[in-house]
C-alpha positions as CSV (number, residue, x, y, z in Angstrom):
1,M,-6.0,-5.6,-51.2
2,F,-8.2,-4.9,-48.2
3,S,-5.8,-6.7,-45.9
4,R,-3.0,-4.5,-47.2
5,I,-5.0,-1.4,-46.5
6,L,-5.8,-2.7,-43.1
7,K,-2.2,-3.4,-42.4
8,R,-1.1,0.0,-43.5
9,A,-3.8,1.7,-41.4
10,F,-2.7,-0.4,-38.4
11,F,0.9,0.6,-39.0
12,I,-0.1,4.3,-39.1
13,L,-2.0,4.0,-35.9
14,Q,1.0,2.3,-34.4
15,V,3.3,5.1,-35.5
16,I,1.0,7.8,-34.0
17,A,0.6,5.9,-30.7
18,I,4.3,5.2,-30.4
19,S,5.2,8.8,-31.3
20,I,2.9,10.0,-28.5
21,Y,4.3,7.5,-26.1
22,L,7.9,8.6,-27.0
23,V,7.1,12.2,-26.6
24,F,5.6,11.6,-23.2
25,E,8.5,9.4,-22.2
26,E,11.2,11.7,-23.4
27,L,9.6,15.0,-22.4
28,I,7.2,14.4,-19.5
29,W,8.8,11.5,-17.8
30,D,12.5,12.1,-18.4
31,R,12.4,15.9,-17.9
32,F,9.8,16.4,-15.2
33,A,8.3,13.3,-13.5
34,Q,11.4,11.3,-12.9
35,P,13.3,14.2,-11.3
36,I,10.3,14.8,-9.0
37,F,10.1,11.1,-8.2
38,K,13.9,11.0,-7.3
39,Y,13.5,14.2,-5.2
40,I,10.5,12.8,-3.3
41,K,12.4,9.5,-2.6
42,H,15.0,11.3,-0.6
43,L,12.9,13.6,1.6
44,R,12.9,12.8,5.3
45,F,9.1,13.0,5.4
46,F,8.8,10.2,2.8
47,K,11.4,8.0,4.5
48,R,9.3,8.2,7.7
49,L,6.1,7.6,5.8
50,E,7.7,4.5,4.2
51,I,8.4,3.1,7.7
52,I,4.8,3.7,8.7
53,L,3.5,2.2,5.4
54,N,5.6,-0.9,5.9
55,G,3.5,-1.7,9.0
56,A,0.2,-0.6,7.5
57,N,-2.6,-2.9,6.3
58,R,-2.7,-3.5,2.6
59,Y,-6.2,-1.9,2.3
60,V,-4.8,1.4,3.8
61,V,-1.9,1.2,1.3
62,L,-4.4,0.6,-1.5
63,A,-6.5,3.6,-0.5
64,L,-3.4,5.8,-0.3
65,F,-2.4,4.6,-3.8
66,I,-5.8,4.8,-5.5
67,L,-6.8,8.3,-4.2
68,P,-3.8,10.2,-5.6
69,F,-3.8,8.1,-8.7
70,I,-7.4,9.0,-9.5
71,V,-6.9,12.6,-8.6
72,G,-3.8,12.8,-10.7
73,E,-5.4,11.2,-13.7
74,A,-8.4,13.5,-13.4
75,L,-6.1,16.5,-13.4
76,G,-4.3,15.0,-16.4
77,I,-7.6,14.8,-18.3
78,M,-8.8,18.3,-17.1
79,S,-5.5,20.1,-18.0
80,P,-5.8,20.0,-21.8
81,I,-9.5,20.7,-21.7
82,V,-8.9,23.8,-19.6
83,A,-6.0,24.8,-21.8
84,L,-8.1,24.4,-25.0
85,K,-10.8,26.6,-23.4
86,G,-8.3,29.4,-23.3
87,Y,-6.8,29.1,-19.8
88,V,-3.4,27.9,-20.9
89,L,-1.6,28.9,-17.7
90,L,-4.2,27.1,-15.6
91,G,-3.9,24.0,-17.8
92,I,-0.1,24.0,-17.3
93,V,-0.5,24.4,-13.5
94,L,-3.0,21.5,-13.4
95,Y,-0.6,19.3,-15.4
96,I,2.2,20.2,-13.0
97,L,0.0,19.3,-10.1
98,K,-0.8,16.0,-11.9
99,L,2.9,15.2,-12.2
100,L,3.4,15.9,-8.5
101,I,0.5,13.8,-7.4
102,V,1.3,10.9,-9.7
103,A,4.9,11.0,-8.7
104,F,3.7,10.4,-5.1
105,A,1.5,7.5,-6.3
106,F,4.4,6.1,-8.3
107,W,6.7,6.3,-5.3
108,L,4.0,4.6,-3.1
109,F,3.7,1.8,-5.7
110,N,7.4,1.2,-5.8
111,I,7.8,1.0,-2.1
112,Q,4.6,-1.0,-1.5
113,K,4.6,-3.1,-4.7
114,E,4.2,-6.4,-2.9
115,K,1.1,-5.3,-1.0
116,L,-0.5,-3.6,-4.0
117,L,0.1,-6.5,-6.3
118,S,-1.6,-8.8,-3.7
119,F,-4.8,-7.4,-5.1
120,S,-5.7,-9.4,-8.2
121,V,-7.1,-6.5,-10.1
122,I,-4.0,-4.4,-9.7
123,K,-1.8,-7.3,-10.5
124,Y,-3.7,-8.0,-13.6
125,C,-3.6,-4.4,-14.7
126,Y,0.1,-4.2,-13.9
127,D,0.9,-7.4,-15.9
128,K,-1.1,-6.1,-18.9
129,I,0.7,-2.8,-18.8
130,V,4.1,-4.5,-18.7
131,E,3.1,-6.9,-21.4
132,F,1.8,-4.1,-23.6
133,T,4.9,-1.9,-23.2
134,T,7.1,-4.9,-23.9
135,W,5.1,-5.6,-27.1
136,V,5.3,-1.9,-28.2
137,K,9.0,-1.8,-27.6
138,T,9.5,-4.8,-29.9
139,T,7.6,-3.5,-32.8
140,D,9.4,-2.3,-35.9
141,A,7.6,1.0,-35.7
142,F,8.9,1.6,-32.2
143,K,12.5,0.8,-33.2
144,T,12.3,3.1,-36.3
145,I,10.8,6.0,-34.4
146,S,13.2,5.5,-31.5
147,K,16.1,5.8,-34.0
148,I,14.6,9.0,-35.5
149,V,14.1,10.5,-32.0
150,Q,17.6,9.7,-31.0
151,K,19.0,11.3,-34.2
152,S,16.8,14.3,-33.7
153,K,17.9,14.7,-30.1
154,T,21.6,14.5,-31.2
155,W,21.0,17.0,-33.9
156,L,19.2,19.4,-31.5
157,K,22.0,19.1,-28.9
158,I,24.6,19.9,-31.6
159,R,22.5,22.9,-32.8
160,Y,21.9,24.0,-29.2
161,A,25.6,23.8,-28.5
162,N,26.4,25.8,-31.6
163,L,23.9,28.4,-30.6
164,K,25.2,28.6,-27.1
165,T,28.8,29.1,-28.5
166,F,27.5,31.8,-30.9
167,I,25.7,33.6,-28.0
168,K,28.8,33.5,-25.8
169,R,31.1,34.7,-28.5
170,Y,29.0,37.6,-29.9
171,I,26.7,38.7,-27.1
C-alpha cells in the first residue's frame, strides 16, 4: 500500500514538473526566447563576433558564456520575487532582460559548443540535461500532458479564429 501511495505521489510530482516544463517550452521558449535567438543570429554584429570568438581562447569563450548565463539566471530568480512584492511591471521587465541575456548565452553556446564542451564540468552538465530531458519526454505523463496541451492549443486556435471572425463581422 505504501509503495502504491509513493508511486501516486511521484506521478503527481511528475505531472506538475512536466506541466511547468511544457508551459515554459510553449509560452516562454516558442513565443519569446526562440524568436529573439533567431533574430540575434542574423545581426551583423553577432556574425562579426562569431568570427572573433572562433579564434578566441576557450577560457575567454567560457567567461563570455558563464557571465551572461549567471546574470540571466539571477534575473530569472529575481523577477518573480520582485513581481510578488508588488512591482509586477518591474518583474516583467527583469524577465524580458533575462530572456535577452540568456538568448545571447544560448547563441554563444551553439556557435562555440565544441570549446565549451571541452570543459568536463560543462560537458557533464550538458549530458545530464540532455539525458534528463530525454527521460522526461519518454514518460507516460509527458505524453499524456503533451496530448492535452496540443488539444487545448487546437481548441484555443479555433475559438480565437471564431472570435476574430465575429469581431470582423459585427464590429
